[in-house]
C-alpha positions in Angstrom: 87.4 92.0 82.3 89.8 94.5 83.8 92.8 93.5 85.9 92.8 94.7 89.5 95.6 97.1 90.4 97.0 94.7 93.0 97.4 92.1 90.3 100.1 94.3 88.6 103.7 94.1 89.7 104.7 96.5 92.5 101.2 97.5 93.4 100.2 96.4 96.9 97.2 97.2 98.9 98.7 100.5 100.2 99.5 101.8 96.6 96.1 100.7 95.4 94.5 102.6 98.3 96.4 105.7 97.4 95.4 105.4 93.7 91.7 104.8 94.7 91.7 108.1 96.6 92.1 109.8 93.2 89.6 107.5 91.4 92.2 105.2 89.8 90.7 101.8 90.7 91.7 99.5 87.8 94.7 98.5 85.8 93.0 99.8 82.7 92.6 103.3 84.2 96.3 103.3 85.2 97.3 102.3 81.7 95.1 105.0 80.1 96.6 107.7 82.3 100.2 106.4 82.3 102.6 106.5 85.3 103.4 110.2 85.1 99.8 111.5 84.9 98.7 109.1 87.6 101.5 110.2 89.9 100.7 113.8 89.3 97.1 113.2 90.1 98.1 111.6 93.4 100.6 114.3 94.2 98.2 117.1 93.4 95.3 115.8 95.5 97.2 114.1 98.4 97.3 115.6 101.8 100.7 113.9 102.3 102.8 114.1 99.1 104.1 110.8 97.8 107.7 110.1 97.3 109.2 109.7 93.8 109.3 105.9 94.6 105.6 105.8 93.8 106.4 107.1 90.3 108.8 104.2 89.8 106.2 101.8 91.2 103.6 102.9 88.7 106.0 102.8 85.8 107.2 99.4 86.8 103.7 98.1 87.1 102.9 99.3 83.6 106.1 97.9 82.2 106.1 94.7 84.1 109.4 95.6 85.9 110.5 95.8 89.4 110.4 99.4 90.6 114.0 99.4 91.6 115.2 98.3 88.2 115.0 101.7 86.6 118.3 103.3 85.7 119.3 106.8 86.7 118.7 108.0 83.1 115.2 106.4 83.0 114.3 108.0 86.3 115.6 111.3 85.1 113.4 111.0 82.0 110.3 110.2 84.1 111.0 113.3 86.3 111.4 115.5 83.2 108.1 114.2 81.9 106.5 114.9 85.3 107.9 118.4 85.3 106.6 119.0 81.8 103.2 117.7 82.8 103.1 120.0 85.8 104.1 123.0 83.8 101.4 122.2 81.2 98.8 121.8 83.9 99.8 125.1 85.5 99.6 126.9 82.2 96.2 125.3 81.5 95.0 126.4 84.9 96.1 129.9 84.3 94.4 130.1 80.9 91.2 128.8 82.4 91.2 131.4 85.2 
């Protein structure tokens, strides 16, 4: 049985609702996507862009850490991974067009 998103650390009802809007409804789905891809999906599809705090929340949920515990270097690494994911997605979209 899969764990509910709200059973993960850092994920409250509001974050779970945001994730559900992009069809991420379980902890297993979040684990399969990873924090960066899940954040990108929310950012890409959201009418109101989420803050980077959501990325830390998702990463913390997957690592069983408080979202404020990430160091500057860890956050920088996540943002670099997000940037690489966005560039890869843009390239993929251009190749498909």
